[in-house]
C-alpha positions in Angstrom: -24.3 -15.4 52.0 -21.4 -14.4 49.7 -20.8 -18.0 48.7 -24.5 -18.4 47.9 -24.5 -15.3 45.7 -21.3 -16.4 44.0 -22.8 -19.8 43.3 -26.0 -18.4 41.8 -24.0 -16.0 39.6 -21.7 -18.8 38.4 -24.8 -20.9 37.7 -26.4 -18.1 35.7 -23.2 -17.6 33.7 -23.1 -21.3 33.0 -26.7 -21.3 31.8 -26.1 -18.3 29.5 -23.1 -20.0 28.0 -25.1 -23.2 27.5 -27.9 -21.2 25.9 -25.4 -19.5 23.6 -23.8 -22.8 22.6 -27.2 -24.4 22.1 -28.2 -21.6 19.7 -25.6 -22.8 17.2 -26.0 -26.5 17.8 -29.5 -27.4 16.6 -31.2 -28.3 13.3 -31.4 -24.7 12.1 -27.7 -24.2 12.0 -25.8 -23.8 8.7 -22.2 -23.2 7.8 -20.6 -20.2 6.2 -19.2 -20.8 2.7 -15.4 -20.4 3.0 -12.9 -18.9 0.6 -9.1 -19.2 0.4 -8.9 -16.0 2.6 -11.3 -17.4 5.3 -10.4 -21.1 5.3 -8.6 -20.8 8.6 -11.6 -19.3 10.4 -12.2 -20.4 14.0 -15.9 -21.0 13.4 -18.3 -21.1 10.4 -21.7 -21.3 12.1 -24.8 -19.4 11.1 -28.2 -19.6 12.9 -31.1 -19.7 10.5 -34.4 -18.2 11.8 -37.6 -16.7 10.3 -36.8 -13.3 12.0 -33.3 -13.1 10.5 -30.1 -15.1 10.2 -27.3 -14.8 12.8 -23.6 -15.1 11.8 -21.7 -16.3 14.8 -18.9 -14.1 16.2 -15.3 -15.1 15.2 -16.5 -15.8 11.6 -14.3 -14.1 9.0 -15.6 -11.8 6.3 -13.8 -10.4 3.3 -14.3 -6.9 1.9 -12.6 -4.8 -0.8 -11.6 -1.1 -0.8 -14.3 0.7 -2.7 -11.8 3.3 -3.9 -8.0 4.0 -3.8 -6.9 4.9 -0.3 -4.0 7.1 0.8 -3.7 8.0 4.5 -2.0 11.2 3.5 -5.4 12.6 2.4 -7.5 11.3 5.3 -8.0 12.6 8.9 -9.8 11.4 12.0 -13.5 11.3 11.5 -13.4 10.6 7.8 -15.3 7.6 6.4 -14.0 4.8 4.3 -16.2 2.5 2.2 -15.6 -1.2 1.6 -17.6 -3.4 -0.7 -18.7 -7.0 -0.6 -17.8 -7.8 -4.2 -18.9 -11.4 -3.7 -22.1 -12.4 -2.0 -21.9 -14.1 1.4 -23.7 -17.4 1.6 -23.8 -20.6 3.6 -22.7 -23.9 2.2 -26.3 -24.9 2.4 -27.3 -22.1 0.0 -28.8 -19.4 2.3 -27.9 -15.9 1.1 -26.7 -13.7 4.0 -25.1 -10.6 2.5 -25.8 -9.8 -1.2 -22.9 -8.7 -3.4 -22.6 -4.9 -3.8 -23.4 -4.4 -0.2 -21.0 -2.0 1.6 -19.2 -2.0 4.9 -18.6 1.5 6.3 -15.7 2.5 8.6 -14.7 5.7 10.3 -11.1 6.7 10.7 -10.7 6.8 14.5 -7.0 7.8 14.5 -4.1 8.3 12.1 -0.5 8.3 13.1 1.5 10.1 10.4 4.9 8.7 9.2 7.8 9.3 11.6 11.5 9.5 11.3 13.6 6.4 11.1 11.2 4.8 8.6 8.3 4.4 11.0 5.3 4.0 8.7 1.9 5.6 9.2 -0.8 3.8 11.1 -4.5 4.0 10.3 -7.0 2.9 12.9 -10.6 2.2 11.7 -13.9 1.7 13.5 -16.2 -0.4 11.4 -19.7 1.0 12.0 -22.3 -0.6 9.8 -23.2 -2.7 6.8 -25.3 -1.0 4.1 -27.5 -3.1 1.8 -28.5 -1.9 -1.7 -32.1 -1.5 -0.5 -30.9 1.0 2.2 -31.0 -1.5 5.1 -28.5 -0.4 7.7 -27.1 -2.9 10.2 -24.6 -2.0 13.0 -21.6 -4.4 13.2 -18.9 -5.2 15.7 -15.9 -6.3 13.6 -12.2 -5.7 13.4 -9.2 -6.7 11.3 -8.2 -10.4 11.7 -4.5 -9.7 11.6 -2.4 -9.3 14.8 -2.1 -5.6 14.0 -5.5 -4.0 14.4 -4.6 -1.1 12.2 -3.5 -0.5 8.5 0.2 0.0 7.9 2.6 -0.6 5.0 4.7 -3.7 5.5 8.4 -4.6 5.5 8.4 -5.1 1.8 7.3 -1.5 1.0 9.7 -0.1 3.6 12.6 -2.0 2.1 11.6 -0.7 -1.3 11.7 2.9 -0.1 15.1 2.4 1.5 16.4 0.8 -1.7 15.1 3.7 -3.8 17.0 6.2 -1.6 20.1 4.0 -1.8 20.0 3.9 -5.6 19.1 7.5 -6.2 21.7 9.0 -3.8 24.2 6.2 -4.7 23.9 7.3 -8.4 24.7 10.9 -7.4 27.7 9.7 -5.4 29.0 7.6 -8.3 28.7 10.6 -10.7 30.7 12.8 -8.4 33.3 10.0 -7.8 33.7 9.6 -11.5 34.2 13.3 -12.1 36.9 13.4 -9.4 38.5 10.2 -10.8 38.6 11.7 -14.4 40.3 14.8 -13.1 42.9 12.7 -11.4 43.2 10.3 -14.4 41.7 7.4 -12.5 38.2 6.9 -13.8 37.6 3.3 -12.5 38.9 4.1 -9.0 36.6 7.2 -8.9 33.5 5.1 -9.8 34.2 2.5 -7.1 34.8 5.1 -4.4 31.9 7.3 -5.5 29.5 4.3 -5.7 30.5 3.1 -2.2 30.2 6.5 -0.6 26.9 7.4 -2.4 25.3 4.1 -1.7 26.2 4.3 2.0 24.7 7.8 2.2 21.6 6.6 0.4 21.1 3.7 2.6 21.5 5.8 5.8 19.2 8.5 4.4 16.6 5.9 3.6 16.6 4.4 7.1 16.6 7.8 8.9 14.0 9.4 6.7 10.2 9.4 7.6 8.2 6.2 6.9 5.5 5.7 4.3 1.8 6.7 4.2 -0.5 3.7 4.0 -1.9 3.1 0.5 -4.3 0.6 -0.9 -5.7 0.2 -4.4 -9.4 0.0 -5.3 -10.4 -3.7 -5.0 -7.6 -4.6 -2.5 -8.9 -7.1 0.0 -9.2 -6.9 3.8 -10.0 -9.8 6.1 -12.1 -9.1 9.1 -13.3 -11.0 12.2 -16.7 -10.6 13.8 -16.4 -9.5 17.5 -20.1 -10.2 18.2 -22.9 -12.2 16.6 -24.2 -10.4 13.5 -27.9 -10.6 12.7 -28.8 -10.0 9.1 -32.2 -9.9 7.5 -33.5 -12.8 5.4 -32.6 -12.2 1.8 -34.5 -13.4 -1.3 
């Protein structure tokens, strides 16, 4: 009996998978128009129907920050708006998402910067797409990067550490020069002061708290659909 139930269940799953595959393998299927940000997408299929068009899961979409963002001024539960600055179409010409539509996200968690240059982390839950006419569509989507959160990268962290090194290194050089002048050895004082100050600056930069996450208005974010997205037919 158990084997029979297992066989029926397995057959049902196989039929569902075949049905899902068939949905995106007939004459009504088109292909998402790709950009340089989405050219490495896993799929590009879109099901065209009279009742609405379905963008297959794992397709990539690009949105832009609607305003400057700084995690220092946000908290859990706050909303963040992203815009589709370019319309989303298929290669065959079907309009899927008009430009000036918005993607809304809720801040689900923020981890503030920590000591030893550990940068802030911002976790977002993308909730819905809002069309200009007020149409509201729920969406299952997440960041396409390996990190599923927003965080400043190594480049920004290195810049912070370098700034600490230069600023405190300059103070050290000034003190070293003053000591050197008093002793009649200006050059030696500059060398010693610069070395000591720079070392202290480097250490301070590494040990100090990390950075808040910042993004400028218009900065792009690449997202991957986690489920099929049905959008209304657009004129």
